[in-house]
C-alpha positions in Angstrom: -2.4 22.3 1.2 -0.2 22.1 -1.9 1.5 19.0 -3.2 4.9 18.9 -4.8 6.7 16.4 -7.0 9.5 14.3 -5.6 11.5 15.3 -8.7 11.0 19.0 -7.8 10.7 20.3 -11.4 6.9 20.3 -11.8 4.6 23.0 -10.4 2.9 22.5 -7.0 -0.7 21.4 -7.3 -3.9 21.2 -5.1 -5.0 18.0 -3.5 -7.7 17.5 -6.1 -5.1 17.8 -8.9 -2.7 15.5 -7.2 -5.4 12.8 -6.7 -6.9 13.1 -10.2 -3.6 13.3 -12.0 -1.8 10.6 -9.9 1.7 11.2 -11.3 3.4 14.6 -11.7 4.3 15.9 -15.2 8.0 15.4 -14.4 7.3 11.7 -13.5 7.7 12.4 -9.8 5.3 11.3 -7.1 3.3 13.9 -5.2 4.0 14.7 -1.6 2.2 17.1 0.8 4.2 20.3 1.4 3.9 19.8 5.1 3.2 17.2 7.7 1.3 18.4 10.7 2.0 16.9 14.1 -1.1 15.8 16.1 -1.5 17.2 19.6 -0.3 15.3 22.6 -3.9 15.2 23.9 -4.8 13.0 21.0 -2.2 10.4 22.0 -3.0 10.7 25.7 -6.6 9.4 25.0 -6.1 7.5 21.7 -6.9 4.2 23.4 -10.4 5.4 24.0 -11.2 6.2 20.4 -12.7 4.0 17.7 -10.9 3.3 14.4 -13.2 5.8 12.6 -12.5 8.5 15.2 -8.8 8.0 15.0 -8.8 7.9 11.2 -10.8 11.1 11.0 -8.3 13.0 13.1 -5.4 11.8 11.0 -7.4 12.6 7.7 -8.1 16.1 8.9 -4.3 16.7 9.3 -3.8 15.6 5.7 -6.9 16.7 3.9 -8.8 19.1 6.2 -7.7 22.2 4.2 -9.3 20.9 1.0 -12.5 19.1 2.0 -15.3 20.3 4.3 -15.3 18.5 7.6 -18.7 16.9 7.1 -17.7 15.5 3.7 -14.3 14.2 4.9 -16.0 12.5 7.8 -18.4 10.8 5.5 -15.6 9.6 3.3 -13.6 8.2 6.2 -16.5 6.5 8.0 -17.8 5.0 4.8 -14.3 3.7 4.0 -13.8 1.9 7.3 -16.8 -0.4 7.6 -14.7 -3.2 9.1 -12.3 -3.7 12.0 -8.5 -3.9 12.0 -7.8 -5.9 15.2 -4.4 -6.1 17.0 -3.9 -9.7 18.0 -1.4 -10.9 20.6 0.9 -13.5 19.1 3.2 -13.8 22.2 4.5 -11.7 25.0 6.5 -9.4 22.7 5.0 -9.7 19.3 1.5 -8.6 18.0 -0.1 -8.9 14.7 -2.1 -6.0 13.2 -4.6 -8.0 11.0 -5.3 -5.9 8.0 -7.4 -8.5 6.2 -10.9 -8.0 7.6 -12.1 -5.8 4.7 -14.0 -6.7 1.6 -11.1 -8.3 -0.2 -9.2 -9.5 2.9 -6.1 -7.4 2.3 -4.5 -4.2 3.7 -5.1 -2.3 0.5 -8.9 -2.2 1.2 -8.2 0.8 3.3 -6.4 2.9 0.8 -8.4 1.7 -2.2 -11.8 2.4 -0.7 -10.7 5.8 0.6 -9.3 6.7 -2.8 -12.4 5.6 -4.7 -14.6 7.8 -2.5 -12.2 10.8 -2.6 -11.6 10.5 -6.4 -15.4 10.3 -7.0 -15.8 13.4 -4.8 -13.3 15.4 -6.8 -14.4 14.2 -10.2 -17.8 15.7 -9.7 -16.2 19.1 -9.0 -13.3 19.1 -11.5 -14.3 20.5 -14.9 -11.2 19.1 -16.8 -12.4 15.5 -16.2 -15.7 16.1 -17.9 -17.2 13.8 -15.3 -15.3 10.7 -16.4 -11.9 9.4 -15.3 -10.0 6.2 -16.3 -8.0 4.6 -13.6 -5.0 2.5 -14.6 -3.6 0.2 -12.0 -0.8 -2.4 -12.0 -1.0 -5.2 -9.4 1.3 -7.9 -8.1 -1.7 -9.4 -6.3 -3.8 -7.5 -3.7 -3.8 -4.0 -5.2 -5.9 -5.2 -8.1 -8.6 -6.8 -6.0 -8.8 -3.9 -3.5 -8.9 -1.2 -6.2 -11.4 -3.1 -8.5 -13.8 -3.8 -5.6 -13.3 -0.3 -4.2 -14.2 1.3 -7.5 -16.8 -1.2 -8.6 -19.9 0.6 -9.8 -18.6 4.1 -8.9 -20.2 6.6 -11.4 -17.8 8.3 -13.7 -14.8 6.1 -13.1 -13.6 3.1 -15.3 -10.8 0.9 -14.1 -8.2 -1.1 -16.1 -6.2 -3.6 -14.0 -2.8 -4.9 -15.4 -1.4 -8.0 -13.7 1.4 -10.5 -14.5 0.2 -13.7 -16.1 0.6 -16.7 -13.8 2.1 -14.7 -10.9 -0.9 -14.1 -8.7 -2.9 -16.6 -6.7 -6.1 -18.0 -8.1 -8.2 -16.3 -5.4 -6.4 -13.0 -6.0 -7.0 -13.2 -9.7 -10.7 -14.1 -9.3 -11.2 -11.0 -7.1 -10.6 -8.6 -10.0 -11.2 -10.6 -13.1 -14.8 -11.7 -12.4 -16.4 -8.3 -11.7 -17.2 -6.9 -15.1 -19.2 -3.6 -15.1 -16.6 -0.8 -15.0 -13.6 -3.1 -14.4 -11.4 -4.4 -17.1 -8.5 -6.9 -16.4 -5.5 -7.2 -18.6 -3.3 -10.4 -18.2 0.2 -9.2 -19.1 2.9 -11.6 -20.4 5.5 -10.3 -18.0 6.2 -9.4 -14.4 4.8 -6.8 -12.1 7.5 -4.2 -13.1 6.3 -4.6 -16.7 2.8 -3.8 -15.6 3.9 -0.8 -13.6 6.0 0.5 -16.5 3.1 0.3 -18.9 1.0 2.4 -16.5 3.7 5.0 -16.1 4.3 5.2 -19.9 0.6 5.7 -20.4 0.6 8.7 -18.1 3.5 10.2 -20.1 1.9 9.6 -23.5 0.6 13.0 -24.8 -1.9 11.4 -27.2 -3.5 9.2 -24.6 -3.8 12.1 -22.1 -5.3 14.4 -24.6 -8.0 11.9 -25.4 -8.6 10.4 -22.0 -8.3 11.6 -18.4 -6.0 9.0 -16.9 -5.1 8.5 -13.3 -3.6 5.7 -11.1 -4.8 3.9 -8.0 -1.4 2.4 -7.2 0.4 3.6 -4.1 1.9 6.3 -6.4 -1.3 8.2 -5.8 -1.4 10.2 -2.6 -5.0 9.2 -2.0 -4.0 5.5 -1.9 -1.0 5.6 0.4 -1.7 8.4 2.9 -4.9 6.7 4.3 -2.8 3.7 5.2 -1.4 5.8 8.0 -4.8 5.3 9.7 -4.2 1.8 10.9 -0.7 2.5 12.3 -2.3 4.9 14.8 -5.1 2.4 15.5 -2.6 -0.4 16.1 -0.8 1.7 18.7 -4.1 2.6 20.3 -5.0 -1.0 20.7 -1.6 -1.9 22.1 -1.8 0.9 24.6 -5.3 -0.3 25.6 -4.3 -3.9 25.9 -1.2 -3.2 28.0 -2.8 -0.4 30.0 0.1 2.0 29.5 1.9 4.0 26.8 4.7 2.1 25.2 7.9 3.9 24.3 9.8 1.1 22.6 7.3 0.1 19.9 8.8 -1.4 16.7 6.6 -1.8 13.6 7.7 -4.3 11.0 6.2 -3.9 7.5 6.4 -6.6 4.8 7.5 -4.4 1.9 7.1 -4.4 -1.9 6.4 -1.1 -3.5 6.9 0.7 -0.2 3.7 2.6 0.0 2.7 0.9 3.2 5.8 1.7 5.2 5.9 5.2 3.7 2.5 5.8 5.3 3.8 4.5 8.6 6.8 7.0 8.3 4.3 9.8 7.8 2.5 8.7 10.9 5.8 8.9 12.9 6.4 12.4 11.5 3.0 13.3 12.9 4.0 12.2 16.4 3.1 8.5 16.5 5.4 7.1 19.2 7.2 4.5 17.2 10.8 3.8 18.1 11.8 2.4 14.7 10.6 0.5 11.7 11.7 -2.7 10.1 11.3 -3.1 6.3 11.1 -6.8 5.7 11.8 -8.0 2.1 11.6 -11.2 0.3 14.3 -12.1 -2.3 13.5 -8.8 -4.0 15.6 -7.0 -1.4 16.6 -3.8 -3.3 15.8 -1.7 -0.2 17.7 -4.0 2.1 20.7 -3.7 -0.1 20.3 0.1 -0.1 20.3 0.2 3.7 23.6 -1.7 3.7 25.4 0.1 0.9 23.8 3.5 0.4 23.3 2.7 -3.3 19.9 2.2 -4.9 20.1 -0.4 -7.6 16.8 -1.6 -9.1 16.9 -5.0 -10.7 14.7 -7.5 -12.5 11.9 -8.9 -10.3 12.3 -12.4 -8.9 9.1 -14.5 -8.4 8.6 -15.7 -4.7 6.1 -17.1 -2.3 5.3 -13.6 -1.1 4.2 -12.5 -4.6 2.7 -9.1 -3.6 6.2 -8.1 -2.5 7.8 -9.1 -5.8 8.9 -5.6 -6.9 12.3 -4.9 -8.4 12.0 -1.1 -8.5 9.8 0.2 -5.7 8.1 3.5 -6.7 7.8 4.8 -3.2 11.5 4.8 -2.5 11.5 8.3 -3.9 9.0 9.4 -1.3 11.1 7.9 1.5 14.2 9.8 0.3 12.2 13.0 0.1 10.7 12.5 3.5 14.2 12.4 5.0 15.4 15.5 3.2 17.1 14.0 0.2 15.0 15.5 -2.6 16.4 15.7 -6.1 17.3 18.5 -8.5 17.6 22.2 -7.4 15.6 21.8 -4.2 17.9 19.1 -2.7 18.4 19.8 1.0 21.0 17.2 2.0 23.4 14.9 0.2 22.4 11.3 -0.7 24.8 10.1 1.9 23.2 12.2 4.6 19.7 11.0 3.5 20.9 7.4 3.7 22.2 8.0 7.2 19.0 9.5 8.3 16.9 6.7 6.8 19.1 4.1 8.5 18.4 5.7 11.9 14.7 5.1 11.5 14.5 2.0 9.4 16.3 -1.3 9.5 16.0 -4.1 7.0 15.5 -7.9 6.8 15.3 -10.2 3.9 14.1 -13.8 3.5 14.2 -16.3 0.7 11.4 -18.8 0.0 12.8 -21.5 2.3 13.1 -19.0 5.1 9.6 -17.8 4.6 8.3 -21.4 4.8 10.3 -21.9 8.0 8.8 -18.7 9.4 5.3 -19.8 8.7 5.9 -23.1 10.3 7.6 -21.5 13.4 4.7 -19.0 13.9 2.2 -21.9 14.0 4.4 -24.2 16.0 5.7 -21.7 18.6 2.8 -19.3 18.8 -0.2 -21.0 17.3 -0.5 -18.2 14.7 -1.1 -18.8 11.0 0.7 -16.2 8.8 0.4 -15.7 5.1 3.7 -15.6 3.3 4.0 -11.8 3.5 3.1 -11.6 7.2 5.6 -14.4 7.8 8.3 -12.0 6.6 7.2 -9.5 9.2 6.9 -12.0 12.0 10.3 -13.5 11.4 12.0 -10.1 11.2 10.6 -9.3 14.7 11.8 -12.7 16.0 15.2 -12.0 14.7 15.4 -8.2 15.3 13.6 -7.2 18.5 15.9 -5.8 21.2 15.6 -6.0 24.9 12.5 -4.2 26.2 11.0 -3.7 22.7 7.4 -4.6 21.7 6.9 -5.5 18.1 3.9 -5.2 15.8 4.0 -6.8 12.4 1.5 -6.1 9.7 -0.4 -9.2 8.6 -1.3 -7.8 5.2 -3.6 -10.5 3.7 -5.7 -13.4 4.9 -3.8 -16.8 4.6 -6.7 -18.2 2.6 -5.8 -15.9 -0.3 -2.7 -18.2 -0.7 -4.5 -21.4 0.3 -2.6 -23.6 -2.2 0.7 -22.3 -1.0 0.0 -22.0 2.8 -1.6 -25.4 3.5 1.2 -27.7 2.3 3.7 -25.5 4.2 1.9 -25.5 7.6 0.3 -29.0 7.2 -3.2 -28.0 8.0 -6.2 -26.6 6.2 -7.1 -22.9 6.0 -10.7 -21.9 6.1 -11.8 -19.6 3.3 -13.8 -16.6 4.6 -17.3 -16.0 3.1 -16.0 -12.8 1.5 -13.5 -14.8 -0.5 -15.8 -17.7 -1.3 -18.2 -15.5 -3.3 -15.4 -14.5 -5.7 -14.4 -18.1 -6.5 -17.9 -18.7 -8.0 -17.4 -16.0 -10.7 -16.2 -16.4 -14.3 -12.8 -15.1 -15.2 -13.0 -12.2 -17.7 -9.6 -11.0 -19.0 -7.8 -9.7 -22.1 -4.3 -11.0 -22.9 -1.7 -8.3 -23.2 2.0 -8.2 -24.2 4.5 -6.1 -22.3 5.0 -3.8 -25.3 3.7 -0.3 -24.7 2.5 0.0 -28.3 0.1 -2.9 -27.8 -1.2 -1.5 -24.6 -1.7 1.9 -26.1 -3.6 0.4 -29.0 -5.9 -1.4 -26.6 -6.6 1.8 -24.7 -7.3 3.8 -27.8 -9.7 1.2 -29.0 -11.5 0.3 -25.8 -11.6 3.3 -23.4 
């Protein structure tokens, strides 16, 4: 299958080129040229399949043209060495707990899959000369998931950029204590500064002539597409628990850079029976404002309790627009107004400030006995506020509450146990390099140290 750029001015490329390059030459994001629906028979018996079996069928639809079946199956099964349980919160609301992987965050799925797929392609791609440098910006969980997913992978070095003082201590320890092929840069700025530095590096001719650079952010197709796996698995568990197919399923996604909900939208295009999606924002509600006005107006990031959602210019917005037919440049199919209308028919929005997030965390515990992290709380509250008669809601609990222990405990008034997987990171020694938000300084560091 070929992959095109959301900006429509770069040549189409193969899957291996899309994964290895990360960003298209015209600064667009790669998209598969087609989305293949899964057969009805798959959905008829989905409740009887394991997570790995479901993920493999979804992966074949995306990647089956480019990877032999045995190799793809090994990548999928090796990626998913943990469960993703659907937990009943109350009669109408369920939590899809995405924090049972190695770093206790949803990004373990995409990061582990991408690490294995990239390693597979690097060995076969002569232009890389057997060595690739991964640049990744993080607002919290991406850095830990990517760093741990790529740790020790031959032929791949990783540089993680993160905003100084704007990630939790546990998040920071998960990617700054590893060493080996992982380098952490502590940027004097916000997440958008980190993301900008990565994008500028990809566009810098001198850097790209000297090094083979790629990204492990959700701008990479190998990072965001595998996240569709757990949407199908969540539906399968709901069907099994309720004993019947559910037509009015609403999935609420705490949203920052919008790779996660984008993967869910791909799943819906493949036939996943979801009635609609809710994109739940914190105070960085650029997408919420777009839904209401039809105008996309990025702005400076505001720091919040739900720090992994602190994104003022979400990259994957371009993918969502393309997915609904509103591509740019000469290949544009419909007007921006028509694209906005189509998006609003599938996605609604919600937005919560810090006080409302605190109240949601307290309400989830008080009313339903469920402990949410700040991001999951945005999803929970949006379902409480937005479910209609007859609808069943699933929200994505994207990270373990213990990753935000110092924030969560004072809000809910009780202690949160730290899983063993997180405790081991806290014993490590922080290893970071300070970095300004100036691209010239970042480039100088790469030229000297890669």
